C-alpha positions as CSV (number, residue, x, y, z in Angstrom):
1,X,28.1,-19.9,77.0
2,X,26.1,-23.1,76.7
3,X,22.9,-21.2,77.5
4,X,23.5,-18.9,74.4
5,X,23.4,-21.9,72.2
6,X,20.4,-23.6,73.7
7,X,18.0,-20.9,72.3
8,X,19.7,-21.1,69.0
9,X,19.3,-24.9,68.9
10,X,15.6,-24.4,69.9
11,X,15.1,-22.0,67.1
12,X,16.8,-24.3,64.6
13,X,14.6,-27.2,65.7
14,X,11.5,-25.0,65.5
15,X,12.5,-23.8,62.0
16,X,13.1,-27.4,60.9
17,X,9.7,-28.5,62.4
18,X,7.8,-25.7,60.6
19,X,9.6,-26.4,57.3
20,X,8.8,-30.1,57.4
21,X,5.2,-29.4,58.5
22,X,4.8,-27.0,55.6
23,X,6.3,-29.5,53.1
24,X,4.1,-32.3,54.3
25,X,1.0,-30.1,54.2
26,X,1.9,-28.9,50.7
27,X,2.5,-32.4,49.4
28,X,-0.8,-33.6,50.9
29,X,-2.8,-30.8,49.4
30,X,-1.1,-31.2,46.0
31,X,-1.6,-35.0,46.1
32,X,-5.3,-34.6,47.0
33,X,-5.9,-32.1,44.2
34,X,-4.0,-34.1,41.6
35,X,-6.8,-35.3,39.2
36,X,-6.8,-38.5,37.2
37,X,-4.9,-37.6,34.0
38,X,-6.5,-40.3,31.9
39,X,-10.2,-40.7,33.1
40,X,-11.2,-42.9,30.1
41,X,-8.9,-45.6,31.4
42,X,-8.0,-47.3,34.7
43,X,-4.5,-46.1,34.1
44,X,-3.7,-42.9,36.0
45,X,-1.9,-41.5,32.9
46,X,-1.6,-42.5,29.3
47,X,1.6,-44.2,28.4
48,X,4.3,-41.8,27.0
49,X,7.2,-42.7,24.8
50,X,10.5,-42.4,26.8
51,X,12.9,-43.9,24.2
52,X,12.6,-45.7,20.9
53,X,10.2,-48.6,21.5
54,X,10.0,-47.9,25.2
55,X,6.8,-46.6,26.8
56,X,5.7,-45.9,30.4
57,X,2.4,-45.2,32.1
58,X,3.5,-43.1,35.0
59,X,1.4,-43.7,38.1
60,X,0.1,-41.2,40.7
61,X,2.7,-40.4,43.4
62,X,0.6,-41.4,46.4
63,X,-0.7,-44.5,48.1
64,X,-3.0,-46.6,46.0
65,X,-6.7,-45.6,46.1
66,X,-10.0,-46.2,44.4
67,X,-9.4,-43.0,42.4
68,X,-6.0,-44.2,41.0
69,X,-7.1,-47.8,40.7
70,X,-3.9,-48.8,42.4
71,X,-1.8,-47.2,39.7
72,X,0.8,-45.6,41.8
73,X,4.0,-46.9,40.1
74,X,5.3,-47.0,36.6
75,X,4.0,-49.6,34.2
76,X,6.4,-49.8,31.3
77,X,6.8,-51.8,28.2
78,X,9.4,-52.4,25.5
79,X,8.3,-53.3,22.0
80,X,10.9,-55.7,20.6
81,X,11.3,-57.2,17.1
82,X,9.0,-60.2,17.8
83,X,7.3,-59.5,21.1
84,X,6.6,-57.0,24.0
85,X,8.2,-57.1,27.4
86,X,6.2,-55.5,30.2
87,X,7.9,-54.1,33.3
88,X,5.6,-54.5,36.4
89,X,2.5,-56.7,36.2
90,X,0.4,-53.9,37.8
91,X,-1.8,-53.8,40.9
92,X,-4.8,-55.7,39.5
93,X,-6.1,-57.8,36.7
94,X,-8.2,-54.9,35.3
95,X,-5.2,-52.5,35.5
96,X,-3.0,-55.0,33.7
97,X,-5.8,-55.3,31.0
98,X,-6.0,-51.5,30.7
99,X,-2.2,-51.4,30.0
100,X,-2.5,-54.3,27.5
101,X,-5.2,-52.3,25.7
102,X,-2.7,-49.4,25.3
103,X,-0.1,-51.8,24.1
104,X,-2.5,-53.1,21.4
105,X,-3.0,-49.7,20.1
106,X,0.7,-49.4,19.3
107,X,1.5,-52.9,18.1
108,X,0.0,-56.4,17.3
109,X,3.0,-58.2,18.8
110,X,2.2,-60.4,21.8
111,X,3.3,-59.7,25.3
112,X,5.7,-62.6,26.0
113,X,7.5,-61.4,29.1
114,X,6.5,-59.6,32.3
115,X,9.2,-58.5,34.7
116,X,8.3,-57.6,38.2
117,X,10.8,-55.1,39.5
118,X,9.9,-56.1,43.1
119,X,7.3,-58.1,45.0
120,X,5.1,-55.2,46.1
121,X,1.4,-55.4,45.5
122,X,1.3,-52.6,42.9
123,X,3.9,-54.4,40.8
124,X,2.6,-58.0,40.9
125,X,-1.1,-58.4,41.7
126,X,-1.9,-58.1,38.0
127,X,0.4,-61.0,37.0
128,X,-2.5,-63.4,36.6
129,X,-3.8,-61.4,33.7
130,X,-0.5,-61.6,31.9
131,X,-0.2,-65.3,32.7
132,X,-3.6,-65.9,31.1
133,X,-2.3,-64.1,28.0
134,X,0.6,-66.6,27.8
135,X,3.4,-64.3,29.1
136,X,6.3,-65.7,31.0
137,X,6.6,-64.0,34.5
138,X,10.1,-63.0,35.5
139,X,11.2,-61.8,39.0
140,X,14.2,-62.0,41.2
141,X,13.9,-64.8,43.8
142,X,13.6,-62.2,46.5
143,X,10.7,-60.6,44.7
144,X,9.1,-64.0,44.1
145,X,9.4,-64.8,47.8
146,X,7.8,-61.4,48.8
147,X,4.9,-62.0,46.3
148,X,4.4,-65.4,47.9
149,X,4.6,-64.3,51.5
150,X,2.9,-60.8,51.3
151,X,0.7,-61.2,48.2
152,X,-2.4,-62.2,50.1
153,X,-2.1,-59.2,52.5
154,X,-1.5,-56.9,49.6
155,X,-4.6,-58.2,47.9
156,X,-6.6,-57.7,51.1
157,X,-5.3,-54.2,51.4
158,X,-6.3,-53.3,47.9
159,X,-9.8,-54.9,48.3
160,X,-10.4,-52.4,51.2
161,X,-9.8,-49.4,48.9
């Protein structure tokens, strides 16, 4: 009786393997063919309004590359009564500036706060731009520790792209 189930188990494993292989191949092909949606900017896509006074520039859903300028996460902002709050400082100085250029098209209010949702490179390496603009940088202590301990490696990794 056990021998009857062995071939069935093998068939199930083979079917699972083929399904996963197809999914990975399809995702890779789609990711490689996904063009920059906003070629006139370093941002991968133009910010879209997601709620009243809340905007988000959705990044490409693959690892950072030269083509996506490191924009593979969401760079969002909230326009308040007196100021703007940015969520994620971005992957680079120039990418942060590109987001700021978009913000300035919507409001003349200053960016006073930048919240890094985590300490990953794509969320924090653009913080220096915002600091130069006078923004207060905000992050959880764990994110701040990650930025301090892994920031140089993240920067090195991005420089190789």
